[in-house]
N, C-alpha and C positions, 0 to 999 in steps of 0.2 A: 504494499500499500504506499504509494508515493506521498511525501509531505512536502508541500509547496512552501517556498520561502515567504510568500505572503501569510502563511499561517501564524498565529501568535506564538510567542515563545513558550509558553504553557502548553500549547497544543503539540508543538514539536517535541518538547521534553517528556510529555507524558507518553508519547509513542516510542521514544528511544530509551527511556530510563530503565526499563525491564532488561535492557541488555547490560546495564552497568551494575555490577555487583556479582560476587561469587555465589554459586549455588542457585541462581535464578534460571530456571529452564522454562522453555516454552511448554504451554499446556497441550497435551496431545503430541502427535507426530506430524509435523508439517509434510506434505508429499515431496517437498524438494529438498529434505535434510540429506546432506552427503557429509562425508568425512574427509578432511584434509589429510593427506598422507604427509606427515612430517617427521620422518624417521630420525633425524639428526639430534633431536633434543631429548631422546630417550623416552618417547612417549609410550613405548611398550613395556617400560620397565617398572615393575614392583608398585603398581597402584592398587593392589588388593589389599583389603583391610587386614590387620593383624591382631595381635593379642589385645589391642586396646578395645576392641569391640566384642571380645569373647571372655572377659574376665568374669568369674563367678561373683555372684552377690554375697558379700560376707556378713551382712547384717541388715535388717529392715526396721524401720521406725516411722511410722506414718506421721508422728509430730515433727520429727527431724525434717521431713520434706517440706513443711510449711514455714519453717524458720529461715532466716536469712541474716547475713553478716552485713551490718551497715559500714560499707567500706567506701573510701574516696572513689568517685566515679560511678557510684550506684550500688545498690544492694546485690549481694551475691547470694544466691539460694544454697542452702546446705543439701546434702544427699548423703544417705548412708551407704551408697554403692561406690566401690572403688572402680572408677573408670577413667582410663587415660584417654586424652583426645588423640584421635588417630593422626598419624603422620601425613595421611593423604586421603582424599575423599575417594569414594568408590567410582565416581565419574569424573571425567576431564571437564574442565570449564569450557563450554562451547565457544566457538570462533564466529563472530558476527561477520557476515558477507552479504552482498547484494548481487554481484555478477558472477557467473560461472566462468569456467576456463574459456568458453566459446563466445563470452561477451553477452550471453543471454541473461536477462534480469529474472532472478528467482521469485517464483510466484509467491505473493503475500509479503515480499520484503519490505521492511520499513527503513526509509531513508529520506534525507532531505532532497527534494527535488532540484535539478539544475536544469537551466535552459540552454538553448543551442550556443549563445555566446560564451557562457561560463564553460561548458563542456569543451568546446573547441579551444578555447584559452588553455585549460588544463592540458589537454592533449598536445597542443604546440609546445607547452613549456617541458613537458615529459620528453618529447623528441628532441628538443633542444639540448636539455641536459645530458641525454644519452650520446648525442653527437659530440657535445663538448668534451665529455669524458673520453670518447674514443680518439678524437684528434689530439687532445692534450696527453693521453696516455702514449700515443705514437711519438709525440714530440719528445717526451721523456726518454723513450727507447732510442731515439735518434741523438740523444746527448744534449738536447736544447734545454731540458729542464733537469733539475737535480732529483726531483721527487714527485709523485703524484699518487693519489688514491681516487678510485672511481666510486660511483654510486649505482653501477650497473645492477639492475634486478630490484632496485629499491626507490625507483622513480615515483612510484605512486605515494610512498610515505613522504618524500620530500615535497612534491607539488601539491597533492591533494590536501595535506594538512596546512600548508601555507595559504591555500585558497580559502580555507575555512576561518582564518584568523584575521585580526584587524592590524593595520600598520602600528597602532599604539601598543599592541602586545609586544613584550620584550622577549627576544629570542636568545637562549643559551645554548649553542649548538655543540655537537661533538665535532667530528671531522668528516662526516658524511652527509651533510645537509646543505650543500651548496644550492640545491633546488629551491630552498626557502628564500635565499638571497635573489636568485634569479627571478622568482615571482615577484618579489618586492621591488624590483627595478634595478638590481645590480647588472651592469651591461657586461657583455662578453669582453669588452676591452678592459674593464675593471678587474675581471677574473684574470685575464692575461697579464695585466700590470703586477698583480700579487704574485702570480706563479713565477714570473721572470724577475721579481724583486727590483724593478726599476724605480726611478725617482717619482713616478706617478703613483706607486704603490703607497696606500695609506699607512702601512706599517713600515715605510722607509727601508725596505728590504731586510728587515731584522727577524722576520718569521719565515719558517719553512714554507714551501708551496702548499696551497690548499688551506692555509690557516688564515681564512678571510675574517674581515670585520668591517662594520660599517655603523658609525654613530648616527648617520642620516637615516638608516633603515632599522634601527633599534635591534641591531644584530651584533652581540658581544663578540669579540675577536676569539677564534678557536684556540684552544689550548691542547697541546699533545698530551698532557697528563689525563689519565681516565678518571671520569666521574667527579672531577673537582667543580664542574660546572653546576652540579645539582644543588648543593647548598647554596651557591650564589643566586641560583634561580628562585629559591624559596625566599631569601632575604629580600630580593627585588619584589617579589609577590606581596610580601608583608608590607613593604614600603608603599606599594599601589594601594594596598588595602587601607592603610593609614591615611593616605591622601585622598581616599574615596574616588579613586580613578575607574572609569569604565573600561578596565583593561586587565589582562592577566600576564603572567610570565609563562614561557614555555620553554622546556628543556628537552633536548634528545640525547639519547645514549643507547649503546649497544647491550646485548645480553651480557657481554663480560663486564660492563660497567656495574651490573647489578651484584657482582661479587665483590665490589669495592665497599669499604666502610661508609664512604661518602653517601652511597645510595640509601643505606639504612637510616644513617643520620638525617639525610634530607627528608625522606618520608615521614619520620617521626616528627621532625621539625615542623613540617608542613601541616601535619594533621593536628598537633597541639596548637599552633598559632592559627589554624583555619584560614591558611593563605591560599589565594587563587592562583594556583600553578598547576600547569599541565605537564605530567611526567610522560613522554612518548618513548618507549623502548622499542627499538628496532631488533627483534629477536631473529636473527638470520641464521642461527644455528651454530655459529662458530665465533670464537674469540680469538682472532688470528687462526691458529691451528688447534685451538682446544675446543672440542665439541661441547655443547651445553650439558651433555650427559656426565661429562667430567667436572662440571662447574657446580651443579646443585642438584639436590634430589627432589625438590619441589615440583609442582605442576607448572613448569615455566616460570615466568616472571609475574604474571597477573596474580597469583596466589598470595604474593607477598604483600600486595596492597592491603587486604583485609587484616593482616597481622598488625598493621600500623594504623588502622582505622581510615584508611583511604579508599573511596569509591573506585572501582576498577572495571575494565572491560578488555576482552581479547578480540582483536580484529584481523581480517584477512589483510595484511599489509600489501598484497599484490592487487588488491581490488580499490581502485581510486575512489569509487563512489561510496564504498564503505568507509574509506579512510575519511572522506571528506565529511560524511554524515556523522560519524563518531567524534571527530574533533570539533565540528560545529556545535553538536549537543554538549560536549564536554566543556567547551569555552562558555557556553550559556550558564551551565550549572556553576562552574567555578567562580564566575563573577556575580551572578545573582544569588547564589547561596554561600558564597565565600567559603569555598572548600577545594582541596587539592583533588585532582583526578589522575589515575594511572591508566595509560593505554598500553597495552602490549601488542604490537604489530607483527604478526607471524609473516615473514618474508624469506628471501634467500640472497645471499651475496653472490651474484653470478661471477663477478670480477675477482681478481687476487685481492688479498687484503690491501696491499699497496704495490708499488713497483719494486719493492724490496722483498716481495713474497711470491712463492711458486706454490699456489694452492693445490697443484695436482700431486703434490708430495704427500698430502694428507687427506684428500678426497678424490674420488674418481671423475675422469672426464665425462663419463656417461651420465653420472649424477648432475654435474653442472649443466650438461646440454639438455637434460630432461627438464630442469626448471627453466632454463632460458628459452626453450621452444614451447613447451606446454604450459608454463605459468608465468610468462612475461607480462608484467603490468602494463607495458605500453601496447602490446598486441591485444590484451583483453579489452583495454578501454577503447582502442581503435575500432574493434569489431563492434562495440556497443554504439559508438557515434555514427559508425557506417550504417548500422541497423536502423538509426534513427533518421538516416538520410542527410546527416549533417557533415559528413566527410566523402572524399572520393579519392581515387587513385591520382587524379591530376593535381588535386590540392596536396597530396603527400609528396609528390615529385617536386612541386614548386617549393613546399616548405623546406625539404631537405637541400635543395639547391641553394635557396637562400641563406639558410642557417650556416652551411659548410663555407660558402663565401665570406660571411661575416667573422666566422671563427679564424679562418686563415688570414684574413686582413688584420684582425686583432692581434694574432701572434706575430705577424710580420712587424707591426707597429711596435709592439712591446719589445721585441728584440732590438729594434733600432734605437729605442729610448735609452738615454744614458742611465747609469747606475747612480744611487744616491751617494753623497760624498762620505768619507769615512767618519767625519765628525758626528754624523747622526747616531752612530753607536752609543754615544756617551750623552745624548740630549734626552730631554723630556722627563727625566726622573726628578731632578732637582731644578729650582729656579735658578740657583747659583751652584755650579758643579763643585763638588767636594774636592779636596786636595788629592785623595786617593784616586778619584776617577781621572783627574788631570794627569796623574803620574802614570796611570794605565794607558791613557791615550798616547801619551808621549813614548811610552815603551813599545806600543804596538806599531807606532809609526817608524821607529827605528828598526823594528825586526822586518817590516815590509820592505824598507829601503835596502836593508842588508840581504834580503833573500826575495827579491823580486819574482823569480820564477815559481815561487810556492804560493803566490797570491794572484787573484785576478788582475789583470792589467787594465780592465776597463772601470775600475773603481777609482774615483777621483780622491786623491789624497789631500 
């Protein structure tokens, strides 16, 4: 059942709220229910109940059952039964989706309706992101870039989530969300400038490639350290709450990030302060070469939300329509109800972790190909808009020709633009440079002059 954007907020949320929260299942069995085969996260592993649900009753007292402990947070009822909470539920948390692998809309699916203009814009940006990744990746392989990491296979999470947000929402990314910047208006030239580290780069060449940032677009600069952005996002959300802003903060992270302490601290921090923050996890099955089955024993990442008192949902991350709807609803709840929301998006990283990685060393080429061909988010969404009569082969050809031309021109210009001067390494931290920084700068200049072949010749001294 489609939900039009013209509907009231309450109407939209009332339709999508049942998907948020663990243990909430559809009544009956919809005719279109299918199971997503997602073997990499250990879904077949040990989800049967254990002794926690089979312990014998060691004593009964009807009076004890009516008594409760008045404890901070609410009354806790007593029980004479010794029963441990199970380590896992009998059923997996279902995965919300709208489109099947063939781009067909699942009957009775609940989603936020998008019109032709929005749908085509989402698709164009998904194609642009994939093409940019392919060209920049090849540029690195040619020795023109020092490093690169793609978002291949995760375009729907990037673009569809960005489309559901407002420009005033503050983004705390990991390193695989360039599509959010692309949607917000970051140009291909700005991407190229950052990757080549020239004087037009906002980071003045001091960051690794793909570590983008934009004050203008409310996109905090990417940090290579894992999960440190999560507590920052909560702090920003709490600030938005105190200032009564009609906005939220949004942070992205991978399944590997959920193994970091910052993830747990951030969720607890957000729940206690009731801050409007969206935690969007890209569960692509791998933390570089470590499968999720070696990372945690829980039912993915979505199950962790309930433990911290955070409303949560599991979404098909390769379904752009489902991602758009879930993030749209989550944002409304976060702001209007002043609460954090956790979204676990099940997807697959088709590309290598980065240009420093060979993923075929730890997973089969057939597995990669099966996801790339059968579950590509770009292909699925294209089939849907084609079915609507909103896209054609001619439009596809023109889009790819236009985007490729723009990307190549951006790279050529970025390469020709001179590098930032050496002095920028020591600026922007203090209003007046400290004596130790001045000594470091002097020492570096002497080293570069004495060993010029060890340093880039195009960096102005």
